[in-house]
Z-matrix of the N, CA and C atoms (Angstrom, degrees):
N
C 1 1.450
C 2 1.463 1 116.07
N 3 1.326 2 117.24 1 -30.68
C 4 1.497 3 118.49 2 176.89
C 5 1.529 4 113.55 3 -74.63
N 6 1.281 5 119.96 4 -11.53
C 7 1.461 6 126.08 5 176.82
C 8 1.556 7 109.95 6 -95.48
N 9 1.288 8 120.09 7 -17.62
C 10 1.435 9 123.95 8 -176.23
C 11 1.482 10 114.90 9 -64.23
N 12 1.349 11 116.39 10 141.66
C 13 1.456 12 118.80 11 174.43
C 14 1.519 13 110.14 12 -129.77
N 15 1.320 14 115.13 13 161.73
C 16 1.479 15 119.79 14 -176.38
C 17 1.549 16 109.58 15 -46.73
N 18 1.353 17 115.25 16 134.37
C 19 1.413 18 121.49 17 -176.65
C 20 1.425 19 114.53 18 92.91
N 21 1.367 20 120.73 19 -9.69
C 22 1.436 21 120.60 20 177.00
C 23 1.515 22 110.71 21 -86.71
N 24 1.379 23 113.84 22 161.66
C 25 1.478 24 121.37 23 178.12
C 26 1.546 25 106.21 24 -127.07
N 27 1.289 26 120.64 25 124.83
C 28 1.457 27 124.93 26 172.60
C 29 1.486 28 107.15 27 -89.42
N 30 1.313 29 118.00 28 119.93
C 31 1.446 30 123.64 29 -175.30
C 32 1.503 31 108.49 30 -109.12
N 33 1.320 32 118.92 31 126.53
C 34 1.494 33 124.97 32 175.51
C 35 1.438 34 109.79 33 -96.45
N 36 1.337 35 115.56 34 124.18
C 37 1.440 36 122.69 35 179.97
C 38 1.612 37 106.66 36 -73.17
N 39 1.290 38 116.67 37 164.58
C 40 1.444 39 118.65 38 177.24
C 41 1.471 40 116.79 39 -57.07
N 42 1.323 41 120.73 40 134.95
C 43 1.406 42 122.81 41 176.33
C 44 1.529 43 110.94 42 145.34
N 45 1.354 44 113.97 43 -177.90
C 46 1.460 45 119.97 44 178.70
C 47 1.550 46 109.07 45 -107.98
N 48 1.265 47 120.85 46 127.09
C 49 1.461 48 128.22 47 179.23
C 50 1.527 49 106.40 48 -101.96
N 51 1.313 50 120.51 49 102.59
C 52 1.453 51 121.10 50 179.43
C 53 1.525 52 106.91 51 -99.31
N 54 1.334 53 109.06 52 112.01
C 55 1.516 54 119.56 53 -170.84
C 56 1.466 55 113.51 54 -97.83
N 57 1.322 56 121.00 55 -20.35
C 58 1.431 57 121.16 56 -178.06
C 59 1.572 58 110.99 57 75.97
N 60 1.330 59 114.00 58 -155.27
C 61 1.533 60 116.38 59 174.59
C 62 1.526 61 109.05 60 -72.87
N 63 1.318 62 118.52 61 132.33
C 64 1.465 63 120.26 62 -173.80
C 65 1.556 64 107.36 63 -127.82
N 66 1.316 65 117.94 64 152.97
C 67 1.425 66 126.18 65 163.40
C 68 1.537 67 102.30 66 -98.71
N 69 1.423 68 117.47 67 140.56
C 70 1.348 69 121.59 68 -173.98
C 71 1.574 70 115.20 69 -56.13
N 72 1.340 71 112.22 70 128.39
C 73 1.497 72 119.38 71 177.62
C 74 1.477 73 112.28 72 -79.52
N 75 1.314 74 120.87 73 130.62
C 76 1.448 75 126.73 74 -177.48
C 77 1.583 76 106.58 75 -77.66
N 78 1.287 77 112.62 76 129.21
C 79 1.470 78 117.84 77 176.90
C 80 1.494 79 108.11 78 -119.08
N 81 1.345 80 118.79 79 116.20
C 82 1.530 81 121.16 80 -176.17
C 83 1.441 82 112.00 81 -61.02
N 84 1.285 83 116.29 82 156.87
C 85 1.521 84 121.09 83 174.02
C 86 1.463 85 110.65 84 -57.44
N 87 1.355 86 118.33 85 138.09
C 88 1.383 87 123.68 86 177.10
C 89 1.488 88 114.78 87 81.39
N 90 1.332 89 121.95 88 5.82
C 91 1.409 90 124.78 89 175.23
C 92 1.515 91 109.69 90 -96.07
N 93 1.335 92 118.76 91 130.34
C 94 1.383 93 122.59 92 -178.57
C 95 1.547 94 113.68 93 -109.49
N 96 1.335 95 118.09 94 154.50
C 97 1.462 96 124.81 95 -179.25
C 98 1.518 97 109.85 96 -122.55
N 99 1.316 98 119.33 97 133.25
C 100 1.420 99 120.71 98 -179.58
C 101 1.543 100 109.82 99 -152.40
N 102 1.374 101 111.01 100 157.02
C 103 1.542 102 117.10 101 175.16
C 104 1.557 103 103.81 102 -89.37
N 105 1.333 104 113.59 103 145.94
C 106 1.435 105 124.10 104 173.81
C 107 1.588 106 106.00 105 -54.44
N 108 1.331 107 114.81 106 -46.35
C 109 1.495 108 123.24 107 -178.19
C 110 1.552 109 105.79 108 -129.46
N 111 1.304 110 117.82 109 124.64
C 112 1.474 111 122.31 110 -177.95
C 113 1.500 112 109.67 111 -50.69
N 114 1.345 113 117.91 112 132.83
C 115 1.413 114 125.53 113 176.28
C 116 1.546 115 117.94 114 73.61
N 117 1.387 116 115.05 115 0.99
C 118 1.460 117 117.92 116 -176.42
C 119 1.534 118 110.62 117 -100.56
N 120 1.252 119 123.02 118 -4.00
C 121 1.483 120 125.28 119 177.46
C 122 1.454 121 110.20 120 -115.61
N 123 1.396 122 117.80 121 122.21
C 124 1.443 123 120.13 122 -179.35
C 125 1.497 124 110.83 123 -123.75
N 126 1.354 125 119.21 124 133.25
C 127 1.429 126 124.27 125 174.50
C 128 1.422 127 111.46 126 -107.23
N 129 1.342 128 120.73 127 127.63
C 130 1.424 129 121.89 128 -178.16
C 131 1.561 130 108.07 129 -125.24
N 132 1.356 131 116.18 130 152.00
C 133 1.467 132 120.23 131 176.42
C 134 1.524 133 110.86 132 165.58
N 135 1.331 134 111.94 133 -162.53
C 136 1.507 135 114.28 134 174.78
C 137 1.517 136 105.10 135 -138.74
N 138 1.358 137 114.46 136 172.26
C 139 1.489 138 121.47 137 -175.48
C 140 1.581 139 109.87 138 85.11
N 141 1.374 140 116.11 139 -167.66
C 142 1.421 141 120.87 140 179.05
C 143 1.464 142 111.42 141 -90.19
N 144 1.231 143 124.85 142 133.05
C 145 1.486 144 126.05 143 -170.47
C 146 1.492 145 110.49 144 -91.92
N 147 1.334 146 118.44 145 -62.01
C 148 1.488 147 119.95 146 -171.31
C 149 1.491 148 111.85 147 -116.03
N 150 1.351 149 117.11 148 137.78
C 151 1.462 150 122.38 149 178.27
C 152 1.560 151 103.35 150 -120.14
N 153 1.349 152 117.08 151 104.05
C 154 1.446 153 119.17 152 -173.39
C 155 1.487 154 110.07 153 -88.91
N 156 1.363 155 113.38 154 144.10
C 157 1.456 156 119.92 155 177.62
C 158 1.522 157 115.95 156 -95.88
N 159 1.325 158 115.41 157 -3.88
C 160 1.507 159 122.49 158 -178.07
C 161 1.514 160 108.49 159 176.65
N 162 1.359 161 110.70 160 -127.69
C 163 1.443 162 116.96 161 -174.00
C 164 1.493 163 113.84 162 -87.53
N 165 1.298 164 118.79 163 137.91
C 166 1.510 165 124.23 164 -176.66
C 167 1.559 166 110.04 165 -150.69
N 168 1.257 167 117.11 166 147.60
C 169 1.478 168 122.32 167 179.80
C 170 1.567 169 99.80 168 -119.43
N 171 1.365 170 112.43 169 131.98
C 172 1.449 171 119.58 170 174.67
C 173 1.556 172 108.08 171 -121.55
N 174 1.349 173 115.29 172 125.38
C 175 1.490 174 119.16 173 -173.59
C 176 1.500 175 113.84 174 -136.08
N 177 1.307 176 114.95 175 125.29
C 178 1.504 177 120.34 176 167.86
C 179 1.497 178 118.10 177 79.26
N 180 1.388 179 116.99 178 14.46
C 181 1.455 180 119.85 179 -171.74
C 182 1.561 181 105.98 180 -103.82
N 183 1.355 182 115.48 181 167.44
C 184 1.504 183 123.46 182 174.48
C 185 1.570 184 104.21 183 -129.11
N 186 1.334 185 115.42 184 131.82
C 187 1.402 186 121.30 185 -178.93
C 188 1.571 187 105.77 186 -120.92
N 189 1.409 188 115.96 187 134.02
C 190 1.427 189 118.89 188 -176.57
C 191 1.523 190 110.78 189 -131.10
N 192 1.328 191 118.13 190 129.61
C 193 1.419 192 129.34 191 164.33
C 194 1.523 193 115.74 192 73.81
N 195 1.312 194 120.10 193 18.27
C 196 1.480 195 120.16 194 177.46
C 197 1.492 196 110.88 195 -84.58
N 198 1.393 197 117.21 196 160.07
C 199 1.465 198 119.73 197 173.17
C 200 1.518 199 109.73 198 -63.29
N 201 1.256 200 112.61 199 -68.15
C 202 1.521 201 122.37 200 171.06
C 203 1.535 202 104.99 201 -119.25
N 204 1.338 203 114.96 202 139.56
C 205 1.476 204 120.69 203 172.83
C 206 1.624 205 106.68 204 -84.11
N 207 1.319 206 112.35 205 -44.23
C 208 1.478 207 121.18 206 -175.66
C 209 1.431 208 110.68 207 -121.85
N 210 1.374 209 117.29 208 123.87
C 211 1.446 210 125.54 209 163.99
C 212 1.539 211 108.84 210 -129.29
N 213 1.350 212 115.58 211 175.03
C 214 1.408 213 117.50 212 178.16
C 215 1.488 214 112.07 213 -128.46
N 216 1.341 215 116.58 214 138.28
C 217 1.449 216 124.91 215 -171.58
C 218 1.534 217 111.94 216 -61.55
N 219 1.270 218 120.01 217 -33.90
C 220 1.487 219 122.59 218 -175.21
C 221 1.515 220 110.85 219 -90.03
N 222 1.262 221 119.33 220 2.09
C 223 1.494 222 121.72 221 173.47
C 224 1.610 223 109.35 222 55.21
N 225 1.289 224 116.09 223 -125.92
C 226 1.412 225 123.27 224 -173.73
C 227 1.556 226 112.97 225 -63.85
N 228 1.368 227 115.13 226 -17.31
C 229 1.498 228 121.20 227 -179.76
C 230 1.595 229 110.93 228 -100.50
N 231 1.227 230 115.58 229 8.03
C 232 1.495 231 120.96 230 -173.79
C 233 1.528 232 107.82 231 -67.26
N 234 1.415 233 110.67 232 144.85
C 235 1.516 234 118.35 233 174.69
C 236 1.597 235 101.71 234 -137.39
N 237 1.337 236 112.88 235 170.48
C 238 1.434 237 119.40 236 177.79
C 239 1.505 238 111.57 237 124.46
N 240 1.335 239 112.28 238 169.08
C 241 1.478 240 121.91 239 -178.57
C 242 1.498 241 108.92 240 -115.87
N 243 1.314 242 113.89 241 128.14
C 244 1.549 243 121.03 242 175.51
C 245 1.499 244 106.59 243 -110.28
N 246 1.304 245 115.45 244 122.40
C 247 1.485 246 122.03 245 176.07
C 248 1.477 247 107.66 246 -115.39
N 249 1.353 248 115.18 247 127.10
C 250 1.514 249 120.79 248 -178.94
C 251 1.492 250 104.97 249 -126.23
N 252 1.300 251 113.11 250 122.89
C 253 1.505 252 122.56 251 -179.57
C 254 1.484 253 114.27 252 -124.28
N 255 1.306 254 119.35 253 125.98
C 256 1.456 255 125.09 254 173.51
C 257 1.566 256 110.22 255 49.74
N 258 1.276 257 116.66 256 48.50
C 259 1.430 258 123.14 257 -177.27
C 260 1.574 259 108.39 258 -124.04
N 261 1.332 260 117.75 259 149.50
C 262 1.426 261 118.41 260 -177.70
C 263 1.615 262 111.37 261 -129.81
N 264 1.286 263 113.75 262 150.18
C 265 1.450 264 121.88 263 -172.86
C 266 1.560 265 104.84 264 -122.99
N 267 1.317 266 119.95 265 127.02
C 268 1.451 267 123.70 266 176.75
C 269 1.551 268 112.05 267 -121.56
N 270 1.322 269 115.23 268 128.22
C 271 1.452 270 119.34 269 171.70
C 272 1.564 271 115.98 270 54.86
N 273 1.313 272 116.07 271 53.20
C 274 1.489 273 118.58 272 173.82
C 275 1.544 274 110.08 273 -73.92
N 276 1.273 275 117.87 274 119.61
C 277 1.479 276 117.48 275 -174.93
C 278 1.527 277 115.31 276 -71.97
N 279 1.329 278 120.40 277 -22.22
C 280 1.435 279 123.48 278 174.42
C 281 1.524 280 112.57 279 -111.56
N 282 1.312 281 116.58 280 -72.72
C 283 1.460 282 126.45 281 171.04
C 284 1.480 283 109.47 282 -158.91
N 285 1.308 284 118.14 283 133.96
C 286 1.480 285 119.64 284 -178.21
C 287 1.429 286 112.47 285 -53.83
N 288 1.344 287 119.16 286 -41.95
C 289 1.485 288 121.85 287 -176.68
C 290 1.535 289 105.79 288 -128.17
N 291 1.288 290 113.03 289 132.98
C 292 1.532 291 118.14 290 169.90
C 293 1.515 292 103.65 291 -113.19
N 294 1.334 293 111.56 292 108.92
C 295 1.518 294 122.41 293 -175.52
C 296 1.523 295 110.39 294 -104.20
N 297 1.324 296 122.38 295 98.37
C 298 1.472 297 123.29 296 179.98
C 299 1.467 298 111.11 297 -105.08
N 300 1.415 299 116.12 298 -176.85
C 301 1.328 300 125.02 299 175.07
C 302 1.546 301 118.22 300 50.74
N 303 1.298 302 118.46 301 -128.82
C 304 1.491 303 120.23 302 178.72
C 305 1.514 304 113.44 303 -107.26
N 306 1.302 305 115.00 304 26.06
C 307 1.542 306 121.04 305 -179.56
C 308 1.461 307 108.97 306 -64.38
N 309 1.421 308 116.23 307 136.64
C 310 1.443 309 121.80 308 170.00
C 311 1.547 310 110.38 309 -112.30
N 312 1.262 311 117.46 310 122.82
C 313 1.507 312 123.52 311 -177.14
C 314 1.543 313 107.80 312 -117.95
N 315 1.387 314 111.98 313 136.49
C 316 1.343 315 121.79 314 176.67
C 317 1.549 316 110.89 315 -128.96
N 318 1.404 317 117.53 316 121.24
C 319 1.413 318 120.11 317 -174.66
C 320 1.584 319 104.71 318 -119.99
N 321 1.332 320 114.62 319 123.05
C 322 1.438 321 121.71 320 -177.16
C 323 1.542 322 106.90 321 -125.60
N 324 1.394 323 111.06 322 145.79
C 325 1.474 324 117.96 323 -176.62
C 326 1.519 325 106.81 324 -167.54
N 327 1.364 326 113.00 325 160.69
C 328 1.496 327 116.50 326 170.71
C 329 1.484 328 109.19 327 -59.91
N 330 1.320 329 117.14 328 149.44
C 331 1.465 330 122.91 329 -179.94
C 332 1.500 331 115.58 330 -55.01
N 333 1.374 332 115.52 331 -34.86
C 334 1.472 333 118.83 332 -175.84
C 335 1.613 334 112.21 333 -101.81
N 336 1.309 335 115.82 334 12.51
C 337 1.427 336 117.71 335 -179.72
C 338 1.573 337 110.78 336 -88.76
N 339 1.294 338 120.76 337 141.04
C 340 1.386 339 123.09 338 178.94
C 341 1.579 340 106.20 339 -86.21
N 342 1.378 341 113.85 340 116.11
C 343 1.456 342 122.07 341 -177.00
C 344 1.576 343 106.05 342 -92.93
N 345 1.296 344 117.20 343 -43.44
C 346 1.464 345 120.81 344 -179.04
C 347 1.519 346 112.80 345 -131.96
N 348 1.375 347 117.98 346 127.51
C 349 1.449 348 120.63 347 -172.30
C 350 1.555 349 107.53 348 -132.43
N 351 1.331 350 119.00 349 101.94
C 352 1.403 351 118.45 350 175.25
C 353 1.565 352 116.07 351 83.02
N 354 1.232 353 114.34 352 163.72
C 355 1.471 354 122.36 353 -178.85
C 356 1.522 355 111.64 354 106.26
N 357 1.280 356 114.71 355 -166.35
C 358 1.502 357 120.21 356 -178.27
C 359 1.432 358 117.35 357 -96.37
N 360 1.319 359 120.96 358 -17.96
C 361 1.428 360 121.17 359 175.13
C 362 1.593 361 111.26 360 -176.46
N 363 1.339 362 111.86 361 154.90
C 364 1.486 363 113.52 362 -179.62
C 365 1.546 364 110.75 363 -93.86
N 366 1.365 365 116.51 364 -47.26
C 367 1.457 366 118.60 365 -179.37
C 368 1.461 367 110.87 366 -142.17
N 369 1.376 368 116.29 367 142.28
C 370 1.483 369 125.33 368 171.83
C 371 1.526 370 109.48 369 -121.22
N 372 1.256 371 113.49 370 121.58
C 373 1.511 372 117.39 371 -173.79
C 374 1.576 373 109.44 372 -115.05
N 375 1.248 374 119.45 373 133.40
C 376 1.441 375 122.21 374 173.29
C 377 1.521 376 113.92 375 -134.57
N 378 1.232 377 116.96 376 167.21
C 379 1.507 378 124.70 377 -178.08
C 380 1.503 379 107.72 378 62.32
N 381 1.365 380 118.54 379 -122.99
C 382 1.460 381 120.58 380 -176.54
C 383 1.562 382 110.18 381 -111.64
N 384 1.288 383 117.25 382 21.88
C 385 1.408 384 122.97 383 -175.31
C 386 1.645 385 108.19 384 -63.31
N 387 1.303 386 111.74 385 151.38
C 388 1.476 387 119.63 386 -178.86
C 389 1.549 388 112.37 387 -124.98
N 390 1.258 389 119.64 388 139.45
C 391 1.465 390 122.10 389 172.41
C 392 1.528 391 107.61 390 -129.07
N 393 1.339 392 113.93 391 129.32
C 394 1.503 393 120.29 392 176.48
C 395 1.472 394 103.03 393 -127.32
N 396 1.390 395 112.70 394 124.87
C 397 1.457 396 119.10 395 -175.87
C 398 1.598 397 105.31 396 -127.18
N 399 1.319 398 113.77 397 126.49
C 400 1.510 399 121.85 398 178.12
C 401 1.508 400 108.92 399 -118.81
N 402 1.351 401 116.81 400 111.41
C 403 1.448 402 121.55 401 175.73
C 404 1.449 403 112.48 402 80.31
N 405 1.324 404 116.02 403 164.22
C 406 1.479 405 121.65 404 177.86
C 407 1.420 406 118.96 405 103.51
N 408 1.310 407 116.81 406 164.82
C 409 1.528 408 122.01 407 -173.25
C 410 1.599 409 104.65 408 -122.23
N 411 1.390 410 111.09 409 133.93
C 412 1.443 411 117.25 410 174.69
C 413 1.567 412 103.44 411 -118.43
N 414 1.297 413 119.11 412 122.78
C 415 1.443 414 119.37 413 -171.17
C 416 1.502 415 111.86 414 -138.71
N 417 1.329 416 114.36 415 154.34
C 418 1.491 417 124.17 416 172.41
C 419 1.520 418 116.80 417 59.80
N 420 1.364 419 116.83 418 32.29
C 421 1.536 420 119.97 419 179.06
C 422 1.487 421 108.61 420 -81.35
N 423 1.406 422 114.27 421 155.21
C 424 1.439 423 121.57 422 -177.53
C 425 1.493 424 118.23 423 -82.79
N 426 1.220 425 118.74 424 -165.85
C 427 1.434 426 127.77 425 -166.75
C 428 1.573 427 115.17 426 -68.78
N 429 1.331 428 117.97 427 -20.07
C 430 1.473 429 118.34 428 -172.64
C 431 1.562 430 110.88 429 -78.71
N 432 1.297 431 117.44 430 -15.34
C 433 1.473 432 120.47 431 178.92
C 434 1.481 433 111.53 432 116.02
N 435 1.344 434 116.44 433 142.53
C 436 1.489 435 118.73 434 179.62
C 437 1.515 436 108.79 435 -71.10
N 438 1.309 437 119.96 436 -52.91
C 439 1.482 438 123.66 437 -179.69
C 440 1.500 439 105.67 438 -123.42
N 441 1.291 440 118.11 439 130.51
C 442 1.471 441 125.42 440 177.60
C 443 1.491 442 108.36 441 -125.51
N 444 1.387 443 115.89 442 126.38
C 445 1.395 444 121.72 443 178.93
C 446 1.545 445 110.94 444 -128.53
N 447 1.310 446 114.84 445 141.02
C 448 1.478 447 116.95 446 179.28
C 449 1.550 448 106.65 447 -144.08
N 450 1.388 449 111.73 448 177.65
C 451 1.504 450 121.27 449 -174.23
C 452 1.516 451 109.83 450 60.69
N 453 1.375 452 115.04 451 -122.43
C 454 1.533 453 117.44 452 178.12
C 455 1.499 454 110.67 453 -110.45
N 456 1.315 455 119.46 454 27.32
C 457 1.440 456 120.37 455 -174.60
C 458 1.648 457 109.82 456 -71.11
N 459 1.235 458 117.91 457 164.12
C 460 1.439 459 119.78 458 -174.66
C 461 1.562 460 107.21 459 -140.58
N 462 1.300 461 120.50 460 142.34
C 463 1.473 462 130.50 461 -177.52
C 464 1.554 463 108.82 462 -129.63
N 465 1.331 464 116.20 463 132.54
C 466 1.344 465 120.53 464 172.20
C 467 1.510 466 112.59 465 -130.10
N 468 1.274 467 122.82 466 117.99
C 469 1.397 468 128.52 467 -176.81
C 470 1.503 469 110.62 468 -117.36
N 471 1.353 470 115.72 469 127.25
C 472 1.400 471 123.58 470 -175.27
C 473 1.469 472 109.11 471 -131.92
N 474 1.355 473 116.60 472 121.78
C 475 1.502 474 120.64 473 176.79
C 476 1.570 475 110.22 474 56.12
N 477 1.321 476 116.40 475 43.43
C 478 1.490 477 119.94 476 -178.07
C 479 1.529 478 104.81 477 -111.15
N 480 1.200 479 118.94 478 142.76
C 481 1.507 480 127.20 479 170.45
C 482 1.507 481 113.27 480 -109.98
N 483 1.388 482 116.25 481 125.72
C 484 1.506 483 119.02 482 174.08
C 485 1.512 484 106.95 483 -117.19
N 486 1.304 485 115.90 484 119.98
C 487 1.457 486 123.35 485 -166.13
C 488 1.488 487 110.73 486 -132.27
N 489 1.303 488 116.55 487 146.29
C 490 1.517 489 126.34 488 163.02
C 491 1.478 490 114.33 489 58.89
N 492 1.336 491 120.50 490 49.31
C 493 1.444 492 119.84 491 -178.15
C 494 1.528 493 110.21 492 -123.58
N 495 1.380 494 118.82 493 172.60
C 496 1.446 495 123.92 494 174.92
C 497 1.473 496 111.64 495 -102.23
N 498 1.282 497 120.78 496 -7.51
C 499 1.475 498 124.78 497 -175.28
C 500 1.515 499 115.25 498 -105.06
N 501 1.282 500 120.41 499 171.66
C 502 1.428 501 126.99 500 169.50
C 503 1.470 502 111.49 501 -59.86
N 504 1.367 503 123.25 502 140.92
C 505 1.385 504 123.90 503 168.26
C 506 1.543 505 112.42 504 -62.54
N 507 1.314 506 116.77 505 -43.95
C 508 1.435 507 121.89 506 -175.41
C 509 1.618 508 110.05 507 -137.84
N 510 1.241 509 123.58 508 125.31
C 511 1.445 510 128.63 509 172.72
C 512 1.531 511 103.32 510 -111.55
N 513 1.336 512 114.85 511 112.89
C 514 1.437 513 124.42 512 179.52
C 515 1.537 514 112.77 513 -111.14
N 516 1.287 515 117.02 514 117.87
C 517 1.525 516 121.29 515 -172.41
C 518 1.500 517 108.92 516 -120.65
N 519 1.291 518 115.25 517 154.76
C 520 1.493 519 121.07 518 176.75
C 521 1.514 520 113.69 519 56.38
N 522 1.400 521 118.41 520 -120.50
C 523 1.480 522 119.02 521 -175.95
C 524 1.538 523 109.43 522 -106.77
N 525 1.253 524 117.15 523 17.92
C 526 1.491 525 117.89 524 179.20
C 527 1.570 526 113.47 525 -62.59
N 528 1.286 527 113.58 526 147.42
C 529 1.440 528 120.21 527 -174.76
C 530 1.512 529 110.00 528 -121.03
N 531 1.351 530 119.70 529 141.73
C 532 1.472 531 116.25 530 173.23
C 533 1.584 532 109.25 531 -136.48
N 534 1.283 533 112.18 532 144.61
C 535 1.478 534 120.94 533 176.18
C 536 1.552 535 109.91 534 -120.24
N 537 1.291 536 115.11 535 117.09
C 538 1.425 537 122.32 536 -174.72
C 539 1.508 538 112.80 537 -111.04
N 540 1.315 539 122.03 538 111.13
C 541 1.447 540 121.15 539 -175.96
C 542 1.492 541 107.94 540 -128.64
N 543 1.330 542 117.73 541 114.37
C 544 1.450 543 119.28 542 -178.16
C 545 1.502 544 115.31 543 76.60
N 546 1.324 545 118.72 544 20.66
C 547 1.482 546 124.04 545 -178.71
C 548 1.524 547 107.70 546 -74.06
N 549 1.321 548 116.30 547 131.80
C 550 1.492 549 124.35 548 169.24
C 551 1.507 550 104.48 549 -110.91
N 552 1.351 551 117.93 550 122.40
C 553 1.459 552 122.00 551 174.16
C 554 1.539 553 109.10 552 -129.99
N 555 1.384 554 116.03 553 124.05
C 556 1.419 555 118.35 554 -172.56
C 557 1.579 556 109.31 555 -142.46
N 558 1.309 557 113.36 556 146.70
C 559 1.455 558 125.19 557 178.30
C 560 1.545 559 110.84 558 48.10
N 561 1.254 560 116.60 559 52.60
C 562 1.471 561 123.63 560 170.82
C 563 1.549 562 106.89 561 -97.18
N 564 1.293 563 119.79 562 114.83
C 565 1.452 564 121.83 563 -167.17
C 566 1.497 565 109.56 564 -70.57
N 567 1.372 566 125.70 565 -27.99
C 568 1.445 567 122.54 566 -179.46
C 569 1.525 568 112.80 567 -92.50
N 570 1.245 569 119.41 568 -34.30
C 571 1.502 570 120.20 569 -177.93
C 572 1.516 571 110.58 570 152.45
N 573 1.362 572 115.99 571 -178.26
C 574 1.433 573 117.36 572 -176.55
C 575 1.526 574 109.92 573 -96.58
N 576 1.320 575 116.98 574 -56.16
C 577 1.482 576 120.89 575 -173.78
C 578 1.536 577 108.73 576 -129.77
N 579 1.368 578 115.44 577 130.24
C 580 1.415 579 122.46 578 172.35
C 581 1.505 580 107.89 579 -111.73
N 582 1.346 581 114.76 580 117.40
C 583 1.487 582 118.15 581 -177.93
C 584 1.577 583 104.62 582 -108.68
N 585 1.309 584 118.69 583 118.36
C 586 1.387 585 121.42 584 178.18
C 587 1.540 586 116.04 585 -94.10
């Protein structure tokens, strides 16, 4: 990753990459990450895995047991587009994605594919960040909420299923906006939407 430059793609060969406790790896703007074969490369560990400098595409990978899989180097001043395709996240201890600033994230998957499975949250949005998710299943998330949006952040979920969790499907705070189209939410023990 330290040698990658804008326009490069880091390809993970089939297998399990056991990383242990990690400090976030910096990914330059315009560097993409992908599995050689979708679903056949798994990264496991703890801590925050990726610190993005701007726009990145992540395709076909599986991430297990990290605090955050995705964070952004510029924090509240972050910009860029994050595109995630056919990727899954398992047991994120904080939130799989921390989307701050003016970051725009798009997550696409087959309707019946498990995109997020367990952990404390799938996405945390602040400032004017945007999350658009098309297809996929988010299941078994904890009490903090599957997706949390605050400030002027916006969330758009289309044909997404949220199943078998103990937290809210969506926590919307301040001026955040959500558009839900074809959302299925079932067996959430706290409730569906909490609007603060």
